[in-house]
N, C-alpha and C positions, 0 to 999 in steps of 0.2 A: 458654021460657027462652032459646032460640036467638036470638029477635028482640030481646031486652032490651038486649044489648050495643050493636048498631048504633043503637038509639034513644037510649040513654044517651050514646053518643059524639056523635050528631047534636045532642042537647040541649046537651051541653057545648060543642060548637063554636059553636052558635047563641048561647049565653050569652057566650062569649068574644068573638064578633064584635060582639054588642050592647054589651059593655063597652068594646071598642075604639072604637066609634062614639060612645059617650057621652064617653069621654075625649077624643076628637078634637074634639068639640063644645065641651068645657070649655076646651081649649087655644085654639081659635079665639076663643072669647069672651074668654078672659084676654088674648090678644094685642090684640084689638080695644079692650077697655076700658082696659088699661094703656097701650098706645102711643097710643090715641086721646085719652085724658085728658091724657097727657103733652104731646102736641102742642098741645091746646087750652090747657092751663095755661101752656105756654111762649109761646104767642102772646099771652096776657094779660100774662105777666111781661115779655116783650120790648117790648110796647107801652109799658108803664110805664118800663122800663129806658131805652129810646131817648129818652123825654121827659126822664127824670131826668139822663141822661148829658150832655145838652145844657145842663143847668142847673148841675151840679156841675163841679168842676175835676179834672184828672188827679191832682193832689196828694191830693184826698180819697180817690180810689181807691187811691193808693199807701199811705196810712195804713191803709185798710181791708184791703189785701192783707197788710200786716204782721201785723195781728191774726188774719187767717185762717190763717196758718201755725201759730199756737197753737191756734186753735179746731179745725182739722182734725186736728192732731196729738193733741190730747186726746180728740177725738170717737171715735177708734178704740177707746177704752176704754169706750164707752157701753153695752156689753153686748149689742149686736145679734147678735154671733156666737154668744153663749151661747143667746139666745132662738131664733136661727136654726136651731139644732140640732133644734128641734121640727119643722121642715119635713122634714128628712132622715129622721126616725124613722118607723117604720111605725105605731106607736100612741102616743098622748099621753094621759096621765092628768091629772086636775084638779090633783093635787099638783104635777106637773111644770110646769104653767102658773103656779101660784102661786109656785113656786121661781124660775122665769124672771123673773116680775114682781119678786120680792124682790131678785134679783141686779141687775137694771138700775136699780132705785131706789137701792140702796146705791152702785153704781158712779157714777151721775150726780150724786148728792149729793156724793160725794168729788171729782168733777171740778169742780163749781161752786166748792167751797171751795178747791181747788188753784189754779184760775185766778185767783180773787180774791187769794190770798196771793202768787202769783207775778207778778202784774201789774207791780209796780214793777221787778222784775228784767228783764222783757221790755222795758219802756220804756227801761231803761238800756242794754240790748244794742243796740237800734236807735237810741239817742240821740234818742228822740222821747217826751218826758214825757206828752204827751196820750194816748198809747196806753193807759196804765194805766187811765184813766177809761173808755175804750171797753171794755176787757176786763172790767172789773168789771160793767158793765151787761150785756154779752153773756153773762155766766154764767147769766142767766135762761133761756137756751135749754136748758141741761142739765136744768132742773127740769121742762120739758115733755117731754123725750125719752122717759122710760119709758112715758108714756101714748100714744106713737106706736108704739114698737117692738113691744110685745106684741100689740096688736090687729092690726097690720100682718102680723106673722108668722103669726098664727092664720088670717087670711083668705087669705094667700098659700098656706098649706098646702092649702087647699081650692080653690086657683085661683079664688078669689072676688075679682076685681079691680073688679067693678062698684061695690060699695059703697065701696071705697077711692077710686074715681074721683071721686065726689061730694065726699068730704072734701078730696081734693087740689085740686079746682077751687075750692072755697070758700076754701081757704087761699091759693091763687094770687091770687084776687080781692082778699082782704083785704090781702095783702102788697103787691100792686100799688097799690091805693088809698092805703095808708099811705105808700109811697115817694113817690108823686106829690104827695100833699097836703103832706107834710113838706118836700119839695124846694121846692115853690112858696112855702112859709111861711118859707124861709130857714134851715132847720135844718142845711144843709151836710152834713158828714160824718156827723152823727148820723142823717141819713136812712138811710144804709147800715147803721147799727146797729139802728135801730128796726124797719125793714121785715122783716128775717128773724125777729125776735122775735114780731111780730104773726103772721107766716106759721106759725111753729112751733106757737104756742099754738092757733091756729085749727085746724090739722091734728090736733093732739093731741085736742082736744075732739071733732072730727068723726070721727076713727077710733074713739075710745072708744064713741061713740054708734052708729056703724055696726056695730061688732063685738059690741055689747051685752056688753061685758066688765065684769061686776060681780063680781069676785073680790077677796079680800083677799090681799095678797102674803104669802108665807111666807119666813121667814128661817131656817128649819130646812132645811139643805141636805143632809141625809143621803139617800143614794140618788141623788144628782145627778151621780155620777161621769162617766157617759157624756156628759151635757150639758156639763160642765166640760171634759172631754177634747177633744171635738169643737170646742167653742168656743175653747179655748185655742190649738189649732193654727191655726184661721182668724184668731184674734186676732193671733198672731205674724206671719202672712202680711200682715195689714192694716197692722201696725206698719211692716214694711219697705216696703210700698207707700206709706205716708205719707212715709217718709224720702225715697224717690226722687221722689215727686210734689211735695213741698213744699220740697225742698232748694234749688231755684233762688231762691225768694223769700228763704229763710233766709240764703243766701249773699250775694245781691245787696242785701238790705235794709240792710246795714251800709256798702255801698259807693255805691249809687246814691241820688240825692235822691228825695223822694216823687213829683215830677213825672215823672221818667224811669221810675221803677218803676211808676207808674200806667199809663203808655203800654204798657209791656211786659206788665203783668198783664192789662189789658183786651184786648190783642191775643191773649194766650194763651187768655183766656176765650172770645173769639169763635172762635178756631181749634178749640177743644175742645168747642164747643157740642154737636155731634152725638155725639161719643165720650163726653162727660160727662153729657149730659142725656137722650139717647135710647137709647143702647146699654144702660146699667144697668137701665132699666125692662124692656127685653126680656130681659135676663139674669135679672131677678126672676121672669119667667114661665118662662124656660128651666130654672132650677134645680129647681123642683118637678116640671116636666115630664120633665126628664132623670132625676130621682130615681125616677119611676114606671117608667122604661125601663131601670133599672140591671141588670135580669136579662135584658135583650135587647140585648146589646152591639152586634150588627150593625145593628139598627134605630137605636140611639142614634148610632152613628158616621155612618151615612148621613144622619140628620136633622141632625146637627151640620154636615156639609159643605154641605148644601142651605141651612141657615140662614146660614152664613158667606157663601156666594155671594150670597144676596139682600141681606144687610146691606152688603156691600162694593159691590154694584151700586148701592145707593142712596147710600152715604156717599162713595165715591171721587169721583164727579163734583162733589159739594158741596165737598170739600177742594180739588181741583185748580181748580175754578171760582172758589173764594174767592181762591186765590193769584193768578190772572190778572186778577181784577176788584177787587183790594184798594183801589187808589187811588180809582176813582170810587165804590166802595161806602162807604168811610170818609167821603169828602167829602159824599156825599149823605145818609147816614143819621146819622153822628155829628157832622159839622160840621168846619169848617176847623181848629179848635184841636186836633183829634185826628189830624191827618194824620201825625204822628210815629209812629203805629201801623203805617203801611203796610209798611215793610220787615220788621217783625216778623211781620206776618200772612203775607206772601209766603213766608217761610221756614217758619214754624210749621205752616202748612196742609199743606205737603209731608210733614211728619213724622207727621201724624195718621192716615193709613191704617195705619201700623205700630202705633199705639196701639189702634186699633179691632180690628185683627187679634189683638193680644196679649190684650186683656181678654175676648175671646170664649171662651177656653179654660177659665177658672176654673169657671163653672157646671157644665160637663160633668165635669171631674175631681173637683170637690167632691161632685157627685151620685153619682159612682161610689165614694164613700168613700175618696178619695185626696187629702185636703187637703194632704198633704205635698208634692205637686207644685206647688201654688200657693205654698206656703211657700218651697220652693227657688227658684222663679222670682222671688218677691218679694225674697229675700235678694240674688239676683244683680242685680236692678234697683236695690236700695239701695246697691250697690257701684258699678255702672256709671254711673248717672245723676249722682250727686253729683260723681264725678270729672270727668265731662264738663262739669258746670256750673262747677266750680272752675277748670278750664282755660279754659272759654269766657268767664268774666267778666273774664279778663285782657285781652280784646279789647273790653271795654265791653258795653253791653246787647245789642248785636247778636250778640255772642259767645254769649249765653244761647240765642238762637234757633238758632244753628248747633249748639249742644250737643244740643238735642232731635233735630235732623236726623241727628246722628251716633250718639247713644246709643240712641235708640229702636229702630232696625233691629237692633242687636246684642241688645237686651233681648228683642225679639219673636222673634228666631231661637232664643234660648236657651229661651224658654217653649215654643215649638213643639216643639223637640227633646225637652224633658222630658215633654210631654203627649201626644204623638202615639201612643206605645205604649199608654198607659192607655186612650185613647179608641178605639184600633184604627184609626188613620189611616195613610196612606202619603203620601210626598212627592208622588207623581203625583196622588193624589186632591186634596191641598191645592192644588197648582198649578192643577188644573182648576177648583177652586172660586174662586180669587182672580184668575185671569187675565182673565176677561171684564170685570170692573169696573175693574181696573187699566189694561189696555191701551186700552179704549174711553175712559177718563177722560183718559189722557195725550194721546191723539189729539184728543179734544175740546178740551183746554186749548190745544193747538197751533193748532187752527182759530180759537179765540176770540182768541188772542194775535195771529195774523196778520191777522184781521179788524180788530182795533183798530188795528194798526200801518198797514195798507194802506188801509182803507176809512173810517176815522174821524179822519184827521189834522186835519181842519178844525174839529173840536170842541175848545173850550177845556177845560182841566182844572180847572174851577171852576163853581160855581153850577148853574143849571138845565141847562146843557149837559152837566155830569157826570152828571146824572140820566138824560138821554137816552142818553148813552154806556153807562151801566150797563144800562139796559133793553134796548138793542140787543145788547149782549154776552151778556146772560142769554138772550135769545131765540135767538140764534145757537148758544149753547152747548147749550141744551135740544134744539133741532132736530138739531144735529150728533150729539149723544150718542145720541138715539133712532135716527138713521140708522145710526150705527156699530154699535149693538147689533143692529139688524135684520140687518146683514150678518155680524157676528162671532159673535153669540150670540142667535139669535131666541127660543130657549126662555127665556132670561133676561129678555128684553123682555116676553114673555108673563107671566112671574111678577110683574114689576113692575106691569103693567097690571091683573092680577087683584087685586093687593093695594091699589093706590092708586086705580084708577078703578072697577073692578067691585066692590071691597070684599069680595072673596072670598079666603080663605086660599090662598096659593101652596102648592105641593107641600112646601116646606120646613117649613111649619107643620103641615100634615096628616100629614107623615111622622112626627111625634112620636107619632102614635097608630096610623097605618096601616102594615101590613107592606109592606116593599119587594117590588115585583114581581120 
């Protein structure tokens, strides 16, 4: 009997260690498939987008941006946050899945009808009658949405992003081909309407097949109080996020003409590419991973800081590099008719590190069962950003760009203040996480700026010479950033090499499952 306890203890420790290793492997696989498929999908999408943007006019993108304020605003009601509560729950029954399916079907049917009925009012607000037709057709997206949300949530709960990846890639290919063919066929702004519809429907079919989700929705919502409560808090948070993120177009749409609005909107899209396209997929992995660690707060906070450091190490040089290379980049990739984007890009890129920093907090606080932190932060953003835009637009479209640069740091600071206690962070730890990426990126941008100013004055700012200028600036920027990291933060450089070149998970990913030494 005396030997039983040590053996039992050893067996329990061995089982726990094996569980940690399995979880670590699942996280690494999830990051690989989710981020890898996102990168490949974006390459496909960007290839098509760059071709289409040379065919269409800025005014087409201005009209499309006006419709997107409505689409994004209504999409927050699509039911994802109710279904997303299944990720946070320890156990999920078949009835809960059917209830979640029923909720998202009802909500999206209502959204489609609401958008169709409100289309004339939106067109009158912007004084653009054609927008009403666009909005009626775009309502088809809501019909596909329920068949994306539920299978995606169920696979995310299991950290199964491999099967999702194939559906996402198929959707990206179909959307890209649709956009390219319609643009070449002279469809104009309808290209921007049809391509997302094709993408959404392809993704919906692919996800349903991948998840093998063959259940009937239930419209009997008895016993769904927890789902509705958790989802309602996140729904409110998302509502206020929509207010602050879309209020610039909503405010400017009545003042600026479609051409000027199109230049601003595409500059904002380019500046936000990393924060909007790559960080959210990583957050999709982080949420269920953090949820598994909610009973180990020290491990979670350490993992959070390591992840933040790595993401800022990758994103900050992209933002600051985009700012200093904006002119040759726009000329080379988008064409001369889009050069009006340059001053917007230069300013907006400098604001994006604050956006990236701010959106990294939500998965951790939500996973810890504190969605009210995200809600308070979103309310604050919904107050600060629209006020900034309302003041900025008084100085024209460039004032909107300045508004991001002023409002986002305030918003990010408030979010950090609200979340740090919940996650178990200190200001010293946060500073150590963000300093390597920020400091090395600023120094890199200064090197590139001086190189362009002093070494490339003989190259003209047009045509093929701009392409040469861009290539040289990118090479100098990459080399200087690597050298600066080698001096200032060698461990951070090793993490990037492990992730990008060696295809191995850096410590920040493994830390989601491995105990801190």
